[in-house]
N, C-alpha and C positions, 0 to 999 in steps of 0.2 A: 492319415499323414497330411500335414499342411501342404499347400502348393509350393511353399518355400523350403520344405524339408527334402533333402536328397534321399532317394530310396536306398535302402541298405544293400540291395543286391541287384544285379543285372536283370534277373528275371522279374523283379518287382517294378522295374523302371518303365516309363513311357519312352518310346524311341521315335521321336517326331522327325524322321528323315527317311529317305529312300535308301535301301541297302545298296542298290546299283542303279546308275543312270547312264544312258547313252546319249551323246550329243556330238554332232560334227565329226563322226567317225571315231570318236574316243569313248571309252567306258570309264566312268568314275565310280570307284568302290568306296563307300563310307568306311571310316576308320574301323579296323579290326583289332579287337582285344583278344587276349588269351583266355576266352570264356568257353567253358563246356558245361552243359547241364545247368545253365543259368548262373554259374559262379566262376570267378577267376580260378584257373587251375593252380594247384599247389606245385611246388618244386622249383620256384625261382625263375629268373629271367629266361633260362634255356627252355623250360617247360612252357612258359607263357609265349615265347617266340614261336615254338613249334605249333602250339595251338592256334595262335594268330594266323600262321600260314595255312593251317588246316581250314580255318574259317574262311580265309581268303579264297582257298580252292573252291569251296562251295559257292561263294558269291560269284566268282568268275564262271564256274560251270553253269550257273543259272542263265548266263547269256552266251554260252557256247565257247568260252575262252578258257585258257589255263595260264599257268605261270609264265610260259614262254611269250605270252602276249603283253606282259607288263613292260611299260616303257619308263615309268617313273614311280619311285617309292619315297614317301616321307616317313621317316621313323621317328616317333616321339618316345623318349625315354624319361623316366623320372629321375634317373641318375646317369651321368656319363660314365660312372664306374661300371655300368652294365654294358657298355659298348663292346668291349672285346668278347665277352661270352656270347652276347647277342650276335656279333659278327660271325662267330663260328657256326651257329645254327643257320644264319642268313646265307652263308656261303654253301652250306649243305643243301639248302632249300632251293637255290636258284642256279641255273646253268649260265654259262657264258653265251653271248655277251651279257653282262649284268646290266640291269636297268640303271638309268640315271638315279641318283639318290641324294636326299638331304637328311641329315640326322642331327637332332639336337635335344637338349634336356628341357623339360617343362616342369613347372612347380608341382603339378598334380595331374593325374589321369582319372577318369571315372572308375568308381568301384574299387579303388586301391590297385588298379593295374599298374604294371611297371613298364609296359610297352603298348604302343598303338601303331598300326600300319595303315597309311593312307596311300591308296594306289590309283594310278591312271594306267589304263591298258588300251591297246588298239588291236583290232582283229587282224590287221595286216602289219603287225609290228615289224619294223626293219630289223633284220637279224644281225646286222653289223653294228659296230660301235666306232666312234671317232675318238682318237686320242690315245 
């Protein structure tokens, strides 16, 4: 494979980043795709979203956190047509108060993914929301 050729699958790719970093009391989790066994899971946006949250759980657990510690999520979708079905899974995955969120469409995600979750968490996340 040439250095300018994208790998065909997640498991074949180099991942030149830290999965989780802690700084200034915050935890930054690198983008989570709906990947299992080195491949994007089949089944559409709902399946990918569930798997991305499962992968997020493992990343958070590695630093002693869980979904309740999430303070901000950026959701990248390849199509805003996927927003409503993604939101159904998202609302099942997270408890109130929901984290702050940004959601937008991008031209393309790695490995043909339809969703990527970018998360910031805090060990002492404030459990209340404003607004």
